[in-house]
TORSEPA-125688 format. One line per field, with one value per residue (C-alpha): residue number from 1; residue in three letters; x, y, z. Coordinates in nm, 4 decimals. Each point is the difference from the previous one (the first is absolute). Layout:
BEGIN
i [NUM|...]
aa [Ala|...]
px [X|...]
py [Y|...]
pz [Z|...]
***
This chain:
BEGIN
i [1|2|3|4|5|6|7|8|9|10|11|12|13|14|15|16|17|18|19|20|21|22|23|24|25|26|27|28|29|30|31|32|33|34|35|36|37|38|39|40|41|42|43|44|45|46|47|48|49|50|51|52|53|54|55|56|57|58|59|60|61|62|63|64|65|66|67|68|69|70|71|72|73|74|75|76|77|78|79|80|81|82|83|84|85|86|87|88|89|90|91|92|93|94|95|96|97|98|99|100|101|102|103|104|105|106|107|108|109|110|111|112|113|114|115|116|117|118|119|120|121|122|123|124|125|126|127|128|129|130|131|132|133|134|135|136|137|138|139|140|141|142|143|144|145|146|147|148|149|150|151|152|153|154|155|156|157|158|159|160|161|162|163|164|165|166|167|168|169|170|171|172|173|174|175|176|177|178|179|180|181|182|183|184|185|186|187|188|189|190|191|192|193|194|195|196|197|198|199|200|201|202|203|204|205|206|207|208|209|210|211|212|213]
aa [Met|Arg|Pro|Ser|Ala|Asp|Asp|Arg|Ala|Ala|Ser|Arg|Thr|Gly|Ile|Thr|Val|Thr|Gly|Arg|Gly|Val|Ala|Asp|Ala|Pro|Ala|Asp|His|Met|Arg|Val|Thr|Val|Arg|Phe|Phe|Gly|Pro|Thr|Pro|Asn|Asn|Thr|Ala|Asn|Phe|Asp|Asp|Ala|Ala|Lys|Ala|Val|Val|Ala|Ala|Met|Gln|Ser|Ala|Gly|Ile|Ala|Asn|Ala|Arg|Glu|Val|Leu|Pro|Ile|Glu|Gly|Gly|Val|Gly|Pro|Asn|Val|Ala|Pro|Thr|Val|Val|Ala|Thr|Ile|Asp|His|Pro|Thr|His|Glu|Met|Ile|Glu|Arg|Leu|Ala|Arg|Gln|Ala|Ala|Ala|Ala|Leu|Pro|Asp|Arg|Thr|Ser|His|Ser|Ser|Ile|Asn|Phe|Asn|Val|Ala|Ala|Ala|Leu|Phe|Ser|Asp|Asp|Cys|Ala|Ser|Ala|Glu|Thr|Arg|Ala|Gln|Gln|Ala|Ala|Ile|Ile|Asp|Ala|Arg|Arg|Arg|Ala|Gln|Arg|Ala|Ala|Ala|Ala|Ser|Gly|Leu|His|Leu|Gly|Ser|Ile|Val|Gly|Val|Asn|Glu|Ser|Ser|Asn|Phe|Leu|Pro|Pro|Gly|Cys|Pro|Thr|Ser|Pro|Asp|Ser|Pro|Pro|Phe|Phe|Gly|Gly|Ala|Tyr|Asn|Ile|Asp|Pro|Ser|Ala|Pro|Leu|Ala|Val|Pro|Ile|Thr|Val|Asn|Ala|Thr|Val|Thr|Phe|Ser|Ile|Arg]
px [0.0000|0.1386|0.0099|-0.2600|0.0852|-0.0583|0.2369|0.2677|-0.0277|0.0052|0.3081|0.2123|-0.0650|-0.0564|0.1482|0.2925|0.1031|0.2026|-0.1535|0.1826|-0.1226|0.1692|-0.1060|0.1750|0.0385|0.0774|0.3686|0.0268|0.3788|0.2975|0.3408|0.2689|0.3446|0.2791|0.2945|0.3305|0.2202|0.3030|0.3722|0.1080|0.3769|0.0682|-0.3735|-0.0979|0.0078|-0.1970|-0.2718|-0.0249|-0.0136|-0.2727|-0.2105|0.0329|-0.0948|-0.3127|-0.1029|0.0390|-0.2086|-0.2779|-0.0060|-0.0115|-0.2976|-0.1862|0.0868|0.1422|0.0492|0.2456|0.3214|0.3180|0.0334|0.3537|0.1100|-0.0241|0.3717|-0.0881|0.1836|0.0744|0.2818|0.1317|-0.2531|-0.3026|-0.2245|-0.2544|-0.3721|-0.2503|-0.3441|-0.3068|-0.3731|-0.2516|-0.3569|-0.2832|0.2278|-0.0896|0.1550|0.1036|0.1725|0.1942|0.1178|0.0992|0.1906|0.1981|0.0910|0.1039|0.2157|0.1773|0.0496|0.1392|0.2890|0.3371|0.1681|0.2930|-0.2224|-0.0556|0.3737|0.0025|-0.2688|-0.2311|-0.3591|-0.3063|-0.3428|-0.3152|-0.2096|-0.3425|-0.2217|-0.3607|-0.1979|-0.3626|-0.1421|-0.2883|0.0196|-0.2411|-0.2932|0.2085|0.1031|-0.3659|-0.0823|0.2919|-0.1212|-0.3510|0.1324|0.2167|-0.2995|-0.2110|0.2816|0.0344|-0.3730|0.0057|0.2880|-0.1660|-0.3266|0.1791|0.1808|-0.3230|-0.1880|0.2793|-0.0215|-0.3803|-0.0189|-0.1926|0.1902|-0.0870|0.0997|0.3458|0.1491|0.3530|0.2098|0.3770|0.1134|0.3314|0.0800|0.2786|0.0868|0.1813|-0.1465|-0.1366|-0.2143|-0.0508|0.2935|-0.1284|0.3042|0.3521|0.1182|-0.1947|0.1835|-0.0301|-0.2161|0.1453|0.3538|0.1214|-0.0702|-0.3233|0.0089|-0.2025|-0.2373|-0.0750|-0.3350|-0.1249|-0.1018|0.2526|-0.1365|0.1060|-0.1034|-0.1323|-0.0107|-0.1724|0.0115|-0.2653|0.0076|-0.3612|-0.1545|-0.3624|-0.2151|-0.1495|-0.3303]
py [0.0000|0.3401|0.2548|0.2747|0.3666|0.0514|-0.2859|0.1398|0.3371|-0.1550|-0.2073|0.3137|-0.0014|-0.3716|-0.2632|-0.2073|-0.3154|-0.3119|-0.3443|-0.3306|-0.3367|-0.3404|-0.3255|-0.3331|-0.1894|-0.3730|-0.0835|-0.2170|0.0127|0.0655|0.1116|-0.1283|0.1567|-0.1684|0.2276|-0.1095|0.2125|-0.0294|0.0781|0.0285|-0.0610|-0.3477|-0.0712|0.0483|-0.3702|-0.0829|0.2508|-0.1596|-0.3526|0.1031|0.1564|-0.3061|-0.2290|0.2034|0.0042|-0.3781|-0.0431|0.2220|-0.1776|-0.3407|0.1301|0.0726|0.3681|-0.0387|0.3723|0.0447|0.1519|0.1709|0.3649|0.1282|0.3554|0.2596|-0.0378|-0.3349|-0.2175|-0.0556|0.2247|0.1536|0.1451|-0.1286|-0.3021|-0.1641|0.0050|-0.2811|0.0883|-0.2159|0.0383|-0.2172|-0.0337|-0.0265|0.0531|-0.1133|0.0602|-0.3646|0.0282|0.3086|-0.1643|-0.3185|0.2000|0.1903|-0.3208|-0.1732|0.2960|-0.0096|-0.3765|0.0214|0.2305|-0.1745|-0.0869|0.2261|0.3094|-0.0337|0.0409|0.3057|0.1906|0.0124|0.0874|0.0514|0.1574|-0.0759|0.2915|-0.0398|0.2167|-0.0969|0.0459|-0.0433|-0.1041|0.2415|0.2784|0.2311|-0.0982|0.0598|0.3372|0.0902|-0.0996|0.2072|0.3008|-0.0334|-0.0326|0.3101|0.2064|-0.1259|0.0861|0.3464|0.0663|-0.1071|0.2370|0.2852|-0.0506|0.0304|0.3139|0.1538|-0.0804|0.1495|0.3159|0.0245|-0.0644|-0.2404|-0.2276|0.0102|-0.2186|-0.1011|0.2580|-0.1373|-0.3118|-0.0449|-0.3601|-0.1641|-0.3663|-0.2293|-0.1416|0.1355|0.0487|-0.1652|-0.1208|-0.3079|-0.2441|-0.3021|-0.2253|-0.0440|0.1764|0.3149|0.2857|-0.0645|0.2605|-0.0642|0.1213|-0.2854|-0.3461|-0.1056|-0.1170|-0.3182|-0.0323|-0.3718|0.0854|0.2063|-0.1096|0.0562|0.3047|0.3064|0.3137|0.2817|0.3434|0.3021|0.3527|0.2351|0.3738|0.1042|0.3467|0.0376|0.3048|0.1547|0.1709]
pz [0.0000|-0.0954|0.2837|-0.0145|-0.0460|0.3720|0.0812|-0.2318|0.1657|0.3447|-0.0842|0.0152|0.3720|0.0359|0.2282|-0.1270|0.1831|-0.0749|0.0429|0.0022|-0.1210|0.0127|-0.1641|-0.0577|-0.3242|0.0199|-0.0464|-0.3107|-0.0309|0.2217|-0.1209|0.2344|0.0203|0.1965|0.0749|0.1470|0.2181|0.2224|-0.0010|-0.3628|0.0007|-0.1444|0.0167|-0.3640|-0.0882|0.3145|-0.0955|-0.3434|0.1437|0.2432|-0.2769|-0.2237|0.2884|0.0783|-0.3674|-0.0167|0.3167|-0.1366|-0.3334|0.1669|0.2022|-0.3229|-0.0493|-0.3497|-0.0600|0.2892|-0.1292|0.1081|-0.0963|-0.0345|0.0730|-0.2728|-0.0758|-0.1558|0.2460|0.3647|0.1148|0.3208|0.2433|-0.1903|0.0379|-0.2292|0.0711|-0.0437|-0.1372|-0.0535|-0.0543|0.1850|-0.1219|0.2533|0.3022|0.3513|0.3406|0.0164|-0.3357|0.1094|0.3223|-0.1805|-0.2605|0.2639|0.1823|-0.3217|-0.0960|0.3360|-0.0159|-0.3535|0.0891|-0.0338|0.3291|-0.0707|-0.0052|0.3736|0.0502|-0.2262|0.1967|-0.3021|0.0847|-0.2139|0.0145|-0.1922|-0.1261|-0.1576|-0.2189|-0.0644|-0.3219|-0.1020|-0.3369|0.0463|0.2550|-0.1845|0.2211|0.3125|-0.1374|-0.0525|0.3582|0.1272|-0.2020|0.1384|0.3552|-0.0462|-0.1143|0.2921|0.2413|-0.1554|0.0321|0.3647|0.0714|-0.1875|0.1859|0.3329|-0.1155|-0.1281|0.3209|0.2095|-0.2112|0.0067|-0.3738|-0.2210|-0.2354|-0.3687|-0.2916|-0.1207|-0.2361|-0.0405|0.0616|-0.0171|0.0444|0.0762|0.0595|0.1108|-0.3401|-0.3008|-0.3488|-0.2058|0.2875|0.2126|-0.0002|-0.1885|-0.0267|0.1334|-0.3172|0.0906|0.1685|0.3730|0.1688|0.3436|0.0520|0.2120|0.1289|0.1613|0.3578|-0.0240|0.2956|0.0529|0.1599|-0.2957|-0.3506|-0.2754|-0.1791|-0.1957|0.1929|-0.2163|0.1641|-0.1540|0.1380|-0.1327|0.0627|-0.0393|-0.0079|0.1138|-0.0479|0.3136|0.0600]
***
């Protein structure tokens, strides 16, 4: 609905608030990154052995796409270590725990004497997060209206219709992340909560202007 002339005039002295909405999309894929770290002198070969052992363990567990990624120089050199990456379809908490344990068990014995450690980071993706994005948008507008109503009541005013919306979200263009090949919208690893479902959180912030009467 287009705002009326009265609403457009009122918008110049309207109420502007920011609402927040969050909705979850089911996690259909998980990109796993295993990074190795520790003292680097004389440890390059050990890093490489550890990465190859983890790749072999993942592949034997059915994750055929597990692979070792070498540094940008094109090889393993001083002060650098390879990374292992893999994509898991239909991930579960049990699968993540099993993967971490298998990775630890696969490390060659000599790595323990070289102080090599590793961490496992995970990023979740959804095949279709558009519906979750819509729910987050709706929740943000509802939250904005609630905030505006409180501000209007506190000011002795009456809230009118929406005359402007400016939206921001927690993912990068072109939109919802739909596959592990999409640009990740979260700048870091997820902390996997064993008590919560594996899901992709979609957050929308909407700055909404309401006319007042």
